[in-house]
ZATORSE-419815 format. One line per field, with one value per residue: residue in three letters; y, z, x of N, C-alpha, C in turn; residue number from 1; chain. Coordinates in nm, 4 decimals. Atoms other than C-alpha are relative to their C-alpha. Layout:
REM residues N
resn = Ala, ...
nv = Y, ...
nw = Z, ...
nu = X, ...
cav = Y, ...
caw = Z, ...
cau = X, ...
cv = Y, ...
cw = Z, ...
cu = X, ...
resi = NUM, ...
chain = A, ...
This chain:
REM residues 128
resn = Unk, Unk, Unk, Unk, Unk, Unk, Unk, Unk, Unk, Unk, Unk, Unk, Unk, Unk, Unk, Unk, Unk, Unk, Unk, Unk, Unk, Unk, Unk, Unk, Unk, Unk, Unk, Unk, Unk, Unk, Unk, Unk, Unk, Unk, Unk, Unk, Unk, Unk, Unk, Unk, Unk, Unk, Unk, Unk, Unk, Unk, Unk, Unk, Unk, Unk, Unk, Unk, Unk, Unk, Unk, Unk, Unk, Unk, Unk, Unk, Unk, Unk, Unk, Unk, Unk, Unk, Unk, Unk, Unk, Unk, Unk, Unk, Unk, Unk, Unk, Unk, Unk, Unk, Unk, Unk, Unk, Unk, Unk, Unk, Unk, Unk, Unk, Unk, Unk, Unk, Unk, Unk, Unk, Unk, Unk, Unk, Unk, Unk, Unk, Unk, Unk, Unk, Unk, Unk, Unk, Unk, Unk, Unk, Unk, Unk, Unk, Unk, Unk, Unk, Unk, Unk, Unk, Unk, Unk, Unk, Unk, Unk, Unk, Unk, Unk, Unk, Unk, Unk
nv = -0.0265, 0.1082, -0.0397, 0.0604, -0.0294, -0.0158, 0.0489, -0.0459, 0.1052, -0.0483, 0.0863, -0.0718, -0.1037, -0.1093, -0.0652, -0.0810, -0.1163, -0.0893, -0.0605, -0.0972, -0.1206, 0.0147, -0.1229, -0.0084, 0.1101, -0.0290, -0.1120, 0.0522, 0.0858, -0.0905, -0.0568, 0.1090, 0.0196, -0.1150, 0.0215, 0.1030, -0.0562, -0.0947, 0.0783, 0.0735, 0.1452, 0.0547, 0.0489, 0.0108, 0.0138, 0.0252, 0.0563, 0.1026, -0.0177, 0.0746, 0.1441, 0.0545, -0.0091, 0.0877, 0.1428, 0.0903, 0.1127, 0.1083, 0.1084, 0.1200, 0.1169, 0.0317, -0.1219, -0.1188, -0.0393, -0.1424, -0.0324, -0.1434, -0.0507, -0.0116, 0.1234, 0.0542, 0.0268, -0.0705, -0.0857, -0.1157, -0.0150, -0.1006, -0.1172, -0.0782, 0.0188, -0.0975, 0.0636, -0.0904, 0.0358, -0.0405, 0.0747, 0.1158, 0.0338, -0.0868, -0.1282, 0.0234, 0.0114, -0.1344, -0.0667, 0.0633, -0.0463, -0.1386, -0.0067, -0.0355, 0.1100, 0.0052, 0.1060, 0.1317, 0.0237, 0.0588, -0.0189, 0.1060, -0.0515, 0.1104, -0.0383, 0.0472, 0.0827, -0.0390, 0.1035, 0.1133, 0.0740, 0.0795, 0.1360, 0.0414, 0.1433, 0.0984, -0.0547, -0.0786, 0.0827, -0.0383, -0.1340, -0.1094
nw = -0.0267, 0.0286, 0.0038, -0.0998, 0.0180, -0.1199, 0.0438, -0.0923, -0.0302, -0.0820, -0.0244, 0.0246, -0.1018, 0.0236, 0.1244, -0.0296, -0.0764, 0.0929, 0.0876, -0.0786, -0.0052, 0.1227, 0.0351, -0.0908, 0.0314, 0.1276, -0.0213, -0.0739, 0.0926, 0.0945, -0.0677, -0.0114, 0.1340, 0.0241, -0.0789, 0.0653, 0.1249, -0.0351, -0.0446, 0.1161, -0.0196, 0.0569, 0.1381, 0.0473, -0.1024, 0.0617, -0.0808, 0.0715, 0.0093, -0.0935, 0.0216, 0.0588, 0.1453, 0.0428, 0.0177, -0.0443, 0.0887, -0.0911, 0.0692, -0.0840, 0.0751, 0.1285, 0.0806, -0.0817, -0.0194, -0.0297, -0.0886, -0.0210, -0.1367, -0.1075, -0.0455, -0.1229, -0.1171, 0.0067, -0.1148, 0.0427, 0.1437, 0.0420, 0.0481, 0.0845, -0.0320, 0.0322, 0.0361, -0.0400, 0.0306, -0.1209, -0.0233, -0.0884, -0.0457, -0.1131, 0.0537, 0.0492, -0.1196, -0.0557, 0.0828, -0.0272, -0.1309, 0.0134, 0.0753, -0.0870, 0.0033, -0.1088, -0.0989, 0.0487, 0.1330, 0.0010, 0.1197, 0.0194, 0.0667, 0.0704, 0.0966, 0.1356, 0.0411, 0.1219, 0.1030, -0.0164, -0.1203, 0.0283, 0.0389, 0.1371, 0.0264, -0.1052, -0.1321, -0.0491, -0.0829, 0.0200, -0.0489, 0.0966
nu = 0.1404, 0.0931, 0.1397, 0.0870, 0.1403, 0.0819, 0.1304, 0.1028, 0.0968, 0.1094, 0.1159, 0.1252, 0.0134, -0.0949, 0.0404, 0.1187, -0.0455, -0.0684, 0.0999, 0.0761, -0.0829, -0.0778, -0.0725, -0.1149, -0.0923, -0.0656, -0.0924, -0.1156, -0.0738, -0.0652, -0.1181, -0.0969, -0.0561, -0.0878, -0.1225, -0.0800, -0.0499, -0.1059, -0.1148, -0.0510, 0.0093, 0.1224, -0.0066, 0.1382, 0.1038, 0.1297, 0.1071, 0.0753, 0.1437, 0.0826, -0.0160, 0.1216, -0.0104, -0.1084, 0.0246, -0.1054, -0.0283, -0.0373, -0.0692, 0.0072, 0.0460, -0.0619, -0.0009, 0.0246, 0.1386, 0.0096, 0.1107, 0.0179, -0.0008, -0.0983, -0.0616, 0.0565, -0.0843, -0.1272, -0.0197, -0.0779, -0.0164, -0.0962, 0.0708, -0.0880, -0.1413, -0.1032, -0.1251, -0.1073, -0.1385, -0.0719, -0.1236, 0.0137, 0.1344, 0.0322, 0.0460, 0.1366, 0.0845, 0.0163, 0.1006, 0.1297, 0.0465, 0.0442, 0.1244, 0.1130, 0.0973, 0.0969, -0.0169, 0.0392, -0.0575, -0.1336, -0.0807, -0.0989, -0.1200, -0.0661, -0.1023, 0.0228, -0.1139, -0.0710, 0.0189, -0.0908, 0.0377, 0.1190, -0.0397, 0.0247, -0.0015, 0.0232, -0.0280, 0.1124, 0.0874, 0.1387, 0.0239, -0.0209
cav = 8.8327, 8.5786, 8.6021, 8.5326, 8.5082, 8.6437, 8.4489, 8.6092, 8.3526, 8.4378, 8.2726, 8.3580, 8.5569, 8.7558, 8.8231, 8.9476, 9.1770, 9.3169, 9.3770, 9.5613, 9.8116, 9.7803, 10.1461, 10.1460, 9.8064, 9.9142, 10.2418, 10.0573, 9.8015, 10.0816, 10.2414, 9.9036, 9.8591, 10.2098, 10.1284, 9.8141, 10.0006, 10.2766, 10.0122, 9.8476, 9.5017, 9.4637, 9.2516, 9.1880, 9.2005, 9.0597, 8.9920, 8.6897, 8.6922, 8.5566, 8.1808, 8.1200, 8.2121, 7.9659, 7.5998, 7.3054, 7.0572, 6.7316, 6.4670, 6.1988, 5.9704, 5.8357, 6.1639, 6.5178, 6.6314, 7.0016, 7.1254, 7.4765, 7.6864, 7.7661, 7.5062, 7.2765, 7.2500, 7.5064, 7.6721, 7.9051, 8.0400, 8.2267, 8.5812, 8.7233, 8.7547, 8.9846, 8.8783, 9.0344, 9.0342, 9.0440, 8.9154, 8.6700, 8.4878, 8.6980, 9.0165, 8.8698, 8.7829, 9.1387, 9.2730, 9.0214, 9.1351, 9.4928, 9.4050, 9.5591, 9.2238, 9.1800, 8.9663, 8.5965, 8.6426, 8.4654, 8.5265, 8.2318, 8.3198, 8.0929, 8.1263, 8.0961, 7.8149, 7.9053, 7.7211, 7.5070, 7.3955, 7.2446, 6.8643, 6.7151, 6.3642, 6.0747, 6.2959, 6.4686, 6.1744, 6.2957, 6.6426, 6.9597
caw = 5.5954, 5.6018, 5.5246, 5.7995, 5.7659, 6.0441, 6.0021, 6.1625, 6.3391, 6.4784, 6.6136, 6.5574, 6.8825, 6.8026, 6.4492, 6.5805, 6.8287, 6.5513, 6.3254, 6.6088, 6.6089, 6.2450, 6.1922, 6.4953, 6.4035, 6.0455, 6.1600, 6.4077, 6.1437, 5.8986, 6.1525, 6.2078, 5.8320, 5.8064, 6.0848, 5.9041, 5.5738, 5.7359, 5.8922, 5.5497, 5.6645, 5.5001, 5.1834, 5.1536, 5.3540, 5.2599, 5.4345, 5.3437, 5.2388, 5.4551, 5.5106, 5.4082, 5.0543, 5.0453, 4.9594, 5.0873, 4.8533, 5.0502, 4.9348, 5.1850, 4.9255, 4.5814, 4.4117, 4.5522, 4.6943, 4.6977, 4.9830, 5.0084, 5.3218, 5.5921, 5.7517, 6.0207, 6.3676, 6.3013, 6.6129, 6.4385, 6.0857, 5.9099, 5.8456, 5.6652, 5.6752, 5.6745, 5.4997, 5.6550, 5.5535, 5.8821, 6.0200, 6.2808, 6.4073, 6.7229, 6.5156, 6.3457, 6.6894, 6.8097, 6.5127, 6.5799, 6.9424, 6.8231, 6.6098, 6.7501, 6.7850, 6.9931, 7.3043, 7.2135, 6.8700, 6.7763, 6.5326, 6.4037, 6.3050, 6.0411, 5.8444, 5.4681, 5.3432, 5.0859, 4.7504, 4.8299, 5.1590, 4.9983, 4.9805, 4.6336, 4.5134, 4.7572, 5.0418, 5.0731, 5.2433, 5.0910, 5.2441, 5.0426
cau = -2.6956, -2.9744, -3.3418, -3.5916, -3.9669, -4.1860, -4.5093, -4.8136, -5.0323, -5.3721, -5.6829, -6.0475, -6.0359, -5.7200, -5.8423, -6.1790, -6.0014, -5.7832, -6.0855, -6.2633, -5.9734, -5.8674, -5.7739, -5.5458, -5.3970, -5.3240, -5.1658, -4.9409, -4.8467, -4.7693, -4.5330, -4.3635, -4.3146, -4.1684, -3.9188, -3.8063, -3.7769, -3.5700, -3.3446, -3.3028, -3.4121, -3.7551, -3.7566, -4.1320, -4.4540, -4.7933, -5.1217, -5.3309, -5.6953, -5.9760, -5.9252, -6.2869, -6.1860, -5.8973, -5.8772, -5.6765, -5.5110, -5.4863, -5.2381, -5.3467, -5.5050, -5.4222, -5.5123, -5.5071, -5.8419, -5.9328, -6.1531, -6.2974, -6.2396, -6.3135, -6.0965, -6.2324, -6.0788, -5.8063, -5.6727, -5.4295, -5.4081, -5.1304, -5.2456, -4.9456, -4.5706, -4.2714, -3.9525, -3.6423, -3.2764, -3.0843, -2.7546, -2.8844, -3.1901, -3.1698, -3.2016, -3.5117, -3.6533, -3.5909, -3.7890, -4.0679, -4.0880, -4.1459, -4.4488, -4.7699, -4.9496, -5.2608, -5.2663, -5.2805, -5.1207, -4.8001, -4.5178, -4.3194, -3.9603, -3.8069, -3.4854, -3.5233, -3.3001, -3.0374, -3.0658, -2.7603, -2.9192, -3.2283, -3.1958, -3.1748, -3.2541, -3.2225, -3.0979, -3.4363, -3.6168, -3.9428, -3.9066, -3.9371
cv = -0.1224, 0.0557, -0.0797, 0.0419, 0.0102, -0.0323, 0.0361, -0.1112, 0.0542, -0.1049, 0.0788, 0.1171, 0.1175, 0.0746, 0.0897, 0.1257, 0.1003, 0.0723, 0.1047, 0.1333, 0.0089, 0.1256, 0.0153, -0.1075, 0.0279, 0.1150, -0.0486, -0.0889, 0.0842, 0.0630, -0.1045, -0.0242, 0.1142, -0.0154, -0.1022, 0.0505, 0.0962, -0.0721, -0.0820, -0.1507, -0.0628, -0.0373, -0.0035, -0.0101, -0.0162, -0.0511, -0.1011, 0.0282, -0.0854, -0.1501, -0.0663, 0.0049, -0.0910, -0.1418, -0.0770, -0.1092, -0.1087, -0.1163, -0.1307, -0.1256, -0.0216, 0.1242, 0.1197, 0.0338, 0.1469, 0.0242, 0.1511, 0.0342, 0.0330, -0.1367, -0.0461, -0.0209, 0.0649, 0.0952, 0.1282, 0.0009, 0.1041, 0.1166, 0.0860, -0.0231, 0.1254, -0.0798, 0.1013, -0.0540, 0.0560, -0.0926, -0.1296, -0.0282, 0.0920, 0.1374, -0.0126, -0.0080, 0.1383, 0.0808, -0.0576, 0.0503, 0.1428, 0.0122, 0.0290, -0.1046, 0.0089, -0.1172, -0.1319, -0.0321, -0.0611, 0.0376, -0.1123, 0.0588, -0.1184, 0.0551, -0.0592, -0.0745, 0.0547, -0.1121, -0.1212, -0.0822, -0.0903, -0.1381, -0.0308, -0.1511, -0.0850, 0.0558, 0.0730, -0.0780, 0.0413, 0.1394, 0.1020, 0.1054
cw = -0.0390, -0.0052, 0.1060, -0.0280, 0.1369, -0.0435, 0.1069, 0.0205, 0.0944, 0.0175, -0.0356, 0.0972, -0.0262, -0.1285, 0.0217, 0.0767, -0.0910, -0.0882, 0.0743, 0.0075, -0.1244, -0.0363, 0.0838, -0.0325, -0.1292, 0.0130, 0.0718, -0.0896, -0.1026, 0.0595, 0.0122, -0.1343, -0.0339, 0.0747, -0.0672, -0.1322, 0.0269, 0.0444, -0.1136, 0.0128, -0.0682, -0.1467, -0.0601, 0.1196, -0.0719, 0.1057, -0.0840, 0.0065, 0.1058, -0.0271, -0.0593, -0.1518, -0.0552, -0.0221, 0.0571, -0.1044, 0.0880, -0.0797, 0.0797, -0.0779, -0.1279, -0.0876, 0.0917, 0.0051, 0.0417, 0.0824, 0.0166, 0.1472, 0.0394, 0.0501, 0.1302, 0.1059, -0.0083, 0.1182, -0.0371, -0.1527, -0.0271, -0.0592, -0.0935, 0.0419, -0.0303, -0.0345, 0.0255, -0.0439, 0.1137, 0.0228, 0.0785, 0.0311, 0.1144, -0.0474, -0.0535, 0.1172, 0.0601, -0.0809, 0.0286, 0.1317, -0.0055, -0.0742, 0.0939, -0.0054, 0.1200, 0.0923, -0.0552, -0.1389, 0.0148, -0.1299, -0.0032, -0.0795, -0.0612, -0.0978, -0.1346, -0.0438, -0.1287, -0.1031, 0.0177, 0.1262, -0.0221, -0.0452, -0.1441, -0.0092, 0.1224, 0.1398, 0.0601, 0.0931, -0.0126, 0.0485, -0.1093, 0.0670
cu = -0.0818, -0.1407, -0.0761, -0.1427, -0.0653, -0.1421, -0.1029, -0.1021, -0.1057, -0.1075, -0.1256, -0.0138, 0.0940, -0.0344, -0.1216, 0.0392, 0.0695, -0.1024, -0.0831, 0.0735, 0.0870, 0.0784, 0.1263, 0.1035, 0.0759, 0.0997, 0.1265, 0.0851, 0.0747, 0.1252, 0.1100, 0.0693, 0.0963, 0.1330, 0.0910, 0.0578, 0.1154, 0.1264, 0.0610, -0.0080, -0.1219, 0.0195, -0.1402, -0.0934, -0.1328, -0.0972, -0.0759, -0.1493, -0.0701, 0.0126, -0.1231, -0.0001, 0.1091, -0.0458, 0.1188, 0.0152, 0.0606, 0.0573, -0.0023, -0.0356, 0.0783, 0.0150, -0.0241, -0.1491, -0.0008, -0.1257, -0.0062, 0.0136, -0.1430, 0.0442, -0.0630, 0.1065, 0.1380, 0.0093, 0.0752, 0.0097, 0.1070, -0.0776, 0.0825, 0.1438, 0.0795, 0.1239, 0.1103, 0.1347, 0.0837, 0.1189, -0.0212, -0.1473, -0.0405, -0.0482, -0.1425, -0.0974, -0.0247, -0.1004, -0.1381, -0.0583, -0.0536, -0.1328, -0.1166, -0.1122, -0.0937, 0.0282, -0.0535, 0.0527, 0.1386, 0.0693, 0.1024, 0.1162, 0.0735, 0.1009, -0.0367, 0.1253, 0.0606, -0.0166, 0.0920, -0.0282, -0.1211, 0.0446, -0.0384, 0.0033, -0.0260, 0.0259, -0.1192, -0.0935, -0.1459, -0.0342, 0.0243, 0.0830
resi = 1, 2, 3, 4, 5, 6, 7, 8, 9, 10, 11, 12, 13, 14, 15, 16, 17, 18, 19, 20, 21, 22, 23, 24, 25, 26, 27, 28, 29, 30, 31, 32, 33, 34, 35, 36, 37, 38, 39, 40, 41, 42, 43, 44, 45, 46, 47, 48, 49, 50, 51, 52, 53, 54, 55, 56, 57, 58, 59, 60, 61, 62, 63, 64, 65, 66, 67, 68, 69, 70, 71, 72, 73, 74, 75, 76, 77, 78, 79, 80, 81, 82, 83, 84, 85, 86, 87, 88, 89, 90, 91, 92, 93, 94, 95, 96, 97, 98, 99, 100, 101, 102, 103, 104, 105, 106, 107, 108, 109, 110, 111, 112, 113, 114, 115, 116, 117, 118, 119, 120, 121, 122, 123, 124, 125, 126, 127, 128
chain = A, A, A, A, A, A, A, A, A, A, A, A, A, A, A, A, A, A, A, A, A, A, A, A, A, A, A, A, A, A, A, A, A, A, A, A, A, A, A, A, A, A, A, A, A, A, A, A, A, A, A, A, A, A, A, A, A, A, A, A, A, A, A, A, A, A, A, A, A, A, A, A, A, A, A, A, A, A, A, A, A, A, A, A, A, A, A, A, A, A, A, A, A, A, A, A, A, A, A, A, A, A, A, A, A, A, A, A, A, A, A, A, A, A, A, A, A, A, A, A, A, A, A, A, A, A, A, A
């Protein structure tokens, strides 16, 4: 089994559409979570707070610079995630396809690297 993260990505438009029907969206999401729990694949699920309450730590210069949200020129923002423990990427994709997302939303499916797969020392090439 491997862990896969389903990362919820939305735009201002998709987020506004979801908020217009928030009760329906939350009920559908609750049913989806129940299905994953019954199937024994759900490890964790969290929604993220409003991006206007977040900050960005930018490492472009000599010292890190912290900037308050909202973020400028952002087309898509992560809104939350589901962490699944499934056998294959295809199984994770099948779960992602079942999510009751609004038109225009996206779900990014990424495998969580095992501890022995994370580069160490000089082999990392500056990547985390």
